[in-house]
N, C-alpha and C positions, 0 to 999 in steps of 0.2 A: 623211471621218470627223469628226464634230462635236468641237469642243474644249470640254471642260467649263467652261473659264473664260468662254465666251461666254454661258452661261445661268446662271452661278452667282449666286444672290440675295445681296444685301448682308446681312451678319450681323444688322444691326438690323431687317431685315424679317422674319426668322424668329422666331416666338414661342418662348419658353423654357417650353413647356407640353407635356403629352402630346398625341399626335396620330398621324395616319397620312399618309404621303406617297406620291406616285406619280411615277415617271419616265416621260416620253413620248418617243417617237422623232420624227424630223422629219415623219412622216406623221400624228402625233397619237395613235398607238397606245400604250397603256399597256404598258410592258415590264417594270416592276418595282413592287411594292407592299411597303411596310414600315411598321413602327410604331416608336414611340420614347417613352421617358419624357420626354425633352427633345428636341424637334424641332431646336432650334438646334445642340445638341452632336452629334446624330446626323448631320445633313446636312453639318456641317462636315467629318466624316470622309471624305465622298465627294469633296470638292473640295480635297484636298491634292495634293502632287506625285504624278504617276502612277507614278513608280518606287517609291513607298512603298506602293502599293495591290496587293492580290492580283490576279493576271492576270484572273480571272473578274470581279472588281469593275471592273477597268480596261475590260474589254470592255463592261460594262453602261454605265458613265458616258460612254464614247466613242460608244456607240450612241444614247444619249439626246440630246435636244435641248432639253428643258425639265423642270422639276420643280415640283410643286404639292403643297399639304398641306391637311389639315383638322384643326382643333383639337377635342379631345374633353375630357370632364370627368375620366374615370378610365381606368386601363389596361384594365379589363374592357371598356369601350366601345371602346377601341382594338383589342382582340382581335376583337370582333364585327365592327367596320367593316373591319378588315384582311381577315378571311375573306370578307366579302361582296364586297369589291372583287376579291379573287383569283378568286372564283367567277364574278364578272361579266365581268372583263376577260381572264382566262386569260393572265397575263403570262409571257413566255417565260423570264425570268430567275428566276422563283420556283420553289421546289421544289414539285412537284405529285405527290401520291400518287394514282395511278390503279390500280384493280383490274386484275390480270392476267386476270380473267374476271368474269362476272356471277354473284354468289352467290345461291342460292335461300334463301327463308325459308319457314317453316311459318306460315300465316296462318289465323286464325279470325275470321270476319266477324261479330263480336258486335254491330255496328251495324245489321245486318239483322234483320228480324222473325224469320226462321228462320235461325239462324247456319249457316255452311258452313265446312268445313275444306278448305284447298287449299294447293298449293305455288305460290309466286309469286316473281317477280323484279321489279326496277324500283322506282319510287317508292312510298312508303307512303301509306296513306289513313287518314283519321280513322275512328274507330269500329271499327278492326280490330286485333286483338292479334297481334303478330308474335313468332316464336321463331326464333332463329338469329343470324346466318346459318350455314348448313351448307355443307360442302364439296361434297356430291353430292346431286342431287335424288332419285336412287334410294334413298339412305339414308333420306331423310325418308319416302318412300312406303312403304318396308318397315316403318318404325316406326309410321306411321299405320295400315297394314293390320293390324298386331298389336293396336293400341289400339282399333280399331273393334269388336273382339269384346266389349270391356268398356264402351266409350263409343260406341255406334252413332250417331254424329253424321252429319248429311247432308254428302255430298261432291259431289253432282251440281250441274250448272250450273242457271241460272235457267230455261232452256228445257226441260230435262228435268224439272225440278220442276213446272213449269206443265202439261206434257203429262200427267204422272202424276196430278196433281190433277184434271185434266179427265176423264181416262179412268177414274179410280177404281182403277187398278192400279199398284202400286209398281214400281220398277225392279228389276234383278237383285239389287242389294245389299240391298234390302228383303226379297227372298225368302230370301236366305241369312243373314239376321239380322246383317248388317253395317251396317244403317241402321234406325233406329227408325221410319222411314216416316211422318213428320208430314204428308206430302203427301196421304195417304189417311185421316188421322185415327187412325192406330194409337196415337199418343201426341199429347198436346196440345202447342201451341206453347210453353207455359210449361215443361212437362216436358222438351221438347227443349232449351230454353234452359238448363235446369239441367244436362242432360247435357253441353252444350257448355262450361258453366262448370267442371264437373268435369274435362273433357278438358284445359282450359287449366291448371287447378291441377296436374294430374299432369305435364304437359309442363314447367310452370314449376319443378318440383322438389318439390312437396308430395306425395310419393308414399306415405309411410308409412301414412297413414290409409286409402287405397284398398286397399293390400295387406292391412291388418288387417281391413278390412270384408269383403273377398272371402273371406279365411280363415274369418271368423266365420260368414258365410252358408253356406259350404261345410260346416262342422261342423254347423250347425243343420239343413241339408238331410239330411245323413247320419243325424243323430239322429232325424229324422222319417221315415226310410226312403225319402226321395225321392231315390233314387240317380241318376236321370237328371239332375235339377237339380244334384246334388252333382258329377256328372261334368262338366257344363257349367261350373260354377264352378271346378272344378279346372283345366280348360283355360284359363279366363279368368285364373286366378292364374298359370299358366305363361306366358301371353302378357304379363302385366304384368312378370313377372320377366325375361323375355327382352328386353323393351323397356328395362328398367333396365340390363341387361348391355351394351347398345349404347353407353351413356355412362358410362364408369368414374368413380368418385368420386376426385377429386384433392385436394379440400380437405374435411376431415371436419366442419368447422363450418358447412356449408351456406352458404358464402360466395357472394355475387353480385359478380363482379369481371370486368374486362377486363384481360388481362395482355399487355403489349406488349414486343417485343424488336426491336432494330435491329442489323443487320450491314452494315457499309459499308466501302468503300475510297475511293480518291481520285476515282473516277468515278461510282460507283453506290452505292445503298443498298437493302437488302432488309428489309422489315418483316413481322413475323408478329404476329398477335394471337389469343389464345385467349379465347373468350367462356365464362366459367364462371358457371353459374346453379345455385343449390342445391348447390354443391360439385361439380357435374359439368360436364365440358366439353361445351357444347351446340353449339359451332361454332368454326370456324377460318377466318381470312382471311389473305391475303398480298398484298403489293405489291412491285414493283421500280421504283425511281425513279432517274432520272439526275440527278446533282448538278450543276446548271448553275451555281450560285453556291457560294461558299466557306462552308459551314455545318458546325458541329460537332454532336456528339450532342445537346446541349441544344436547339439550334435545330431539329434534325430532329424531336425529340419534340414540341416546341411546335407545329410545322406539322402534324405527324401528328394530334395531338389536335384542332386546329382543323378539319381537313378530315374527320376521322372523325365527330365529333359535331356540327359546325357545320350539316350538312345533315340531321341525324337529328331525329326527334321526341324530346321530353324523356324519355319512358319508356325509350329505348334507353340512356340513361346509367346505369350500375350504381352501387351504393353505393360500390364501391372501384375505383380505376383504378391499376394497378400498372405502373410504367414503369422502364426501366433508368437514366434520368437525369431529374432534375427540369427542367422547362421553363426556358428562358433568361429569360423575363419574370419568373418567380417563382412559387413554389408557391401562395401565397395568392391571387394574381390569377386564375390558371387554375382553382383550386378554386372561387372565387366564380362564375366564368363557368359551370362545369359544374353547380354547385348551382342556378344560375338556370335552366338547361335542364331539370334533373331535377325541380326543385321541392322539393328537400330536400338535406340535407348530403351531400357527396361527399368521400371520403378519397382524395387523390392522394399517392402516396408511392412510394419505392424499397424493396422488401422486402430485409431484411438477413439474416434467418435463418428456419429452420423450413420448413414445407411450402410456403409462398408463395415463398420464395427458391428452393426446389428446382423448383417449377413454372416460375418465371422462367428458370431455367437450361435447362429443357426447351424452352421457347419460343425461347430464344436459339439452341439447337442447330438448331431448325427454320429460323430465319432464316439462319444460316450455310449450311445445306444448300441453302436456296432460292437464295441468292446464287451458290453454287457451281454449282448446276444451271442457273441462268440463263446463267452464263458458259460452261458446257460446251455448252449448246445454241447459244449465239451463236457459239462458236468452231467448232462442227461444221457450220455452215451453209456450203455451198460458195460461194454467191453473196456472203455476207458476207466470207468469207476473200479472195475475188477482189477485192472492193472495198477491203479493207484493204491488200492488196499494191499495188493500183493507187494508192491514196492515198500510201503510203510512197514509191513511185516518183516521184510528182509533187512531194511536199513536199521530199524529199531530193535531187531533181534527178538521178535515176539514169537510165541509158540503157535499162534493162529492169527489170521487177519483181523484187524480191529473193526469188527462190524458195527460196534457202537462207540462213537467218539463224543466226548464232552469237552467243550472248550470254555474257559473262563477268562473274563476281561474285567478290569477295574476302570471306572471313569469318575473323575472328580475335577473340581476347579480349585486349585491351591488347597487341597485337602479339606474342602467343604463340599457338602452334598455328595458324599462318597457313596457310590453304588457299584454293583457288580452284576454281571450277566452270566448265565450258563446256557449255551446252546447245544443241541444234540443232533448229531448226524448218524443215521443208520443206513448201512449199505451205501455210503457215500452221498446220501441225500438228506436234506434237513428234515427233522421231525419237530415241527413247530409246536405241537401239542405238549412236548416235554421241555420247552424252554422255561427258564426260571429267572427271576430277578431278585436281587438281594439289596437291602438297605444296610450298609455297613455301619455297625455300632461302635467300633473301636474297642472290641473285647481284648485285642492283643496289645493294648497300651499305646496305640497311635493309629494314624489314618494314612500313612504313606502306602505306596503300591504293594510293597512286600508284605506288610502287616495286614493290609486289607485282603490280599490274596490268601494269606494263611488263614485268616478268620473265615472267609467264605468257604474254602475247602473243608475246614474243620466242621463248620456247621452242616455242610452238605453231607459228609460221610457219617458224622455222628447221628444225624437225623435218620439216615438210611439204616444204621445199625439199630437205632431205637425202634424203628418200624419193624425190623426183623424180629426183635425181641418181644414186642407187645402183641403183634399179630392182630390188632384190632382194626375194624373197618367201620365206616359209616354207611348205613343203609340209605336208599334213595330218598325216603321221606324225611330224613334228618338234615338234608343239605341246607334248607332255608333256616332251620333253627341253629345250625352251626354258624351260618353267616351272622345271624343276629347275636348269638352268644359271643362270637369273636369281636364284633363291633362294640358290644357293651362291656367287654372284659369280664363277662360272667362265666359261670360254669358251663361246660359243654353239654351236649345232649346226653340223655340217659343217665344224668347225674354223675358223670365221671369226675367232676370237680376240677377240670383244667380247661383253660381257654383253647379253642380250636383255631389252628393257624389258617390263614387265608392266603391263597396264592393269586398272583396277578400275571396273566399272560396275554400280551398284545391288547391290553386295555380291558380284559375280561377278568372278573373276580370270581373265584370258586373256592369251596372249602377243600382243604387238604385231606386226602384219604389215607391215613396211616395204616400200616399193617397188612400188606398184600394187595390182592386184587379183589374188588367188590364183587361178592358172589351174586348180587342182584343185577348189577349192570355190566359186569365184566370189565369195568374200567380199571386201569392200573392205578397203583398208589402214586403219591407225589414223587417219590424217588424209588420207583418199583424195581428198576434194573440197574445193576452196576455196570459202568463202562468198561470196555476193553482198553481204552486209551484216554488219558486226560491230557489236554493241551492247554497251556497257559500262554497268554499274550505277553511276551517279554523275553528277556535273556536270562543269564545265569542267576541273578538275584531272585527273580520271580520263581524260577524253577526250584531253587533251593528252599525257598519259603513254602512252596507247594509240597515238596518232599517231606519237610518237617510236619506239615499238616496231615499228610497221609500216614506218616509214622505214628503221630499222636493218636490218630483215629484207629490204629491197628490194621490199616489196609496194606496188604502185602501182595495182592494178586492183580493190581491195576498198573499198567505202564504209564509213564509220565514223560512229557517232553515240552519244550517251549519253543516258540517261533518269534525271533526278534525281527522287528520291522525293518531296521536300517539296511541290513544285508541279507535278509531272509535266511538267517542261520538257524539251524535246529540244535537246541541245547538239551542235553541229557543230564540228570542229577548225578553229581559226583564227578563230572568230567570237566577238565580244565579248558578244553578246546571244543568248539562246536562242530557239528556236521554241516558240510556245505554240499547240498544236493545239486545235481545238474539243473540248469535253467529249464530244460525240456522235461524234467521229471514230472510224471503225473501225480506221484505221491506228494511232491512239494506243492503242486497246484491245489490238491485237495486240502492240505494243511493251510495254505493261504486263504482258501475260500472259507474254511471253518473259522479261522481267526478273524477275517473281515466281517463275517456274520455276527460273531460275538461282539466285535467292536460296534457294529451298527446297533445291535440290540441294547448294549450298555449305554451308548451315547444318547439313544432315544429316551431311555428311562431317566438318565441324568438331566437332560434338558427339561423334561416334564417336571421332575422334582425341583430343579432350580427355579423354574417358572412359578411353581406353586409357592416356593419359599419367598419369592420376590413380590408376587401379586396376591397371595392368599391372605385371608383374615382369620381371626380367632374362630369364626364360624366353621371353618374347614375341619376343625378337630372335634366337633360336637358329635357324639354317637347318636345315630338315628336321625340325623339331620341331612337329608339329601339335597339335591339341586332344587327340587320343586319347593320344598319347605323353606330353604334358604332364600329363594327368590321371593316367596310370599312374605317373609319377615322384612326383607329390605324394602319391598314395595309398601308394606303397611307402615313402617316406622320412618322410611326415607333415608336412613343412614345407620351405620353401626354405632355411632355416637349416641343417637337417640335410643337405639335398642339397648345399649348398655345402661341407660338410665331407667329402663322399664322394670316393673316388678314381674314376679312369676305369673300373677294373675293376668297382667296385661299381655304378656307373651302368650299365655295359654288361650287367650281370647282370639288369637289369629286363627282363621279357618285352617284346619288340618293339623294343628298343634295340640298335643296332649300335655297333661300336667308333668309327667316324667321328663319328656323332651324339653318342656319349657324350663323346668328346674335345671336341667343340664346346660341349656343355653345361658341362663343367668349366671350359673356357677362358672362356666368357661369364660364369659365376658368379664366377670368380677375378678377372676384370677389374672386375666390379661391386662385389665385396667389398673390393677394394683402393682404393675411392674413385673408380674410373673409371666413367663412365657406360656402360650397356649400349647397344650400337648394333646396329640391324638391318643386317646385312652386305649385304642385297640392295638396300636403299634408302638406307642411310647415316643413317637416322632415329635420333635419340637417344631412348631409351625411358625412362630413369630420370635 
């Protein structure tokens, strides 16, 4: 591995001017291209202590063997040169936006003597007007088919056109009036070019005058009693209106703009752009990019604009470019560069309010969904999952692939309402039936992250060991009794003399089934299977706390690691330094997905518990009092204050209430009214 100090240039050799620099590997390949206002200051950042660099930057400078630079006059020139070099060298450490597919354009070859309408992909040619890009080619063809009724422009290839001209007979489209047939002289070349110009104007958004003209001609034909022509014009008008319906108006002021949005995480970023022309969405594009280097939203936007417009013709740059963040280089510099491409002023800005802000939010939702869909497809691929499990086995030094992974996360608000989650992935896919939630009690002497993590893991593995020792099960007919016994804090079924635990998974409550698999139903116990790998959300402190919990529970055959959010580092117990997996690692992607799912599950439970603590009343903790009975009590007495003043007999008189439940209600309210907190007798949770 090259040492950056071996190729570090002397500070006096680096000019203090704008420029573009290139890092090369030992084989001379360019691996990174960047630009800077001051080359001296920027390059000095790469040659500091490696421990102070981001891991991805560390990987770049230790892969490189040399650095070189080129001085330019302005930052606009630096932008252009940076893009040119990125396009030429394709450096591995630069963010590269590559289309997830090839997008079709509607093209009108105005540079030819007889213009032609066609659907094209690939590079653009001079003398051709392009509209789009569009998501689907069939959508363009449907629109063109409608418009050919009103603008019968040639769509045939050069060979077909020449054969028709030689034979004196038009093709099928000429016979059905969807082509003006300039090949046989039905219209002149100039008349056909005028038709093609009108077609371009309509597609570009100047639609009102064509609709008004068709309506006027239809009324004139009807007034002259030429009903056949009026009927044709009526159908033409319907075709125009149907074509307009295919692109909804999103901006009422006929704005020409490209609207960008970015959704990203630590590993990848999804980009969406809506092309708005004449106030209508004319096309949509999307990219998914792997973040090889450590870049923020501003850098992502800057690279995006460079790569989207750098290879396009100037006419593709609209009057407005709406972005979620201003580029890192600066708004003025990028605006000047875009204006140079367009040949006129370009407004680059972040919309703050109104219709454009609402459209930006719509594009942002599309970007978020695109990133989620990409991750879902990636996670659903069997080959990819197998590769991820194999990578984890190799990186963590496991004897076998971790087919069952359990991940734990703690959630709280300033050490209040502390909860934890346990999610389970088997064969790389979530097994939601095995998810568990924990209400942290503070058994370890505190409620910070590390103590909560230690308590949760201790409870999980001690319970699993207890289940193995007892070997007891609940038969199917005892489930309801188990729930009632747990709620009342009474002895469990069959006179075992201990309260039965209740588990809550995605809002559903069910009795825990200790001691193996139920022979009647075949359903596994609450903690039926031990994991191959335990993952904790956090860095070294959380991992060490989890290791102590596993040691206290006597667990020696379960692997453990932690995933820290900030740099996506993998921590192992007893290690001073973390593992930094490649950004493209499928194993890292699986760990990230497991961690994110645990966080989602924990935060959902935490929010629900916090909401109950803020809005709940003493009635929430009364055993046997569900939503229906609670609503009946409040409806009968009108408020908790009046209910607190009622006697047991008055409460029992409410329809649906029994003497035992009424006594529990009065006791709970009397305790809360005397300044004592209301407690859920099933769980011991303090409610008020």
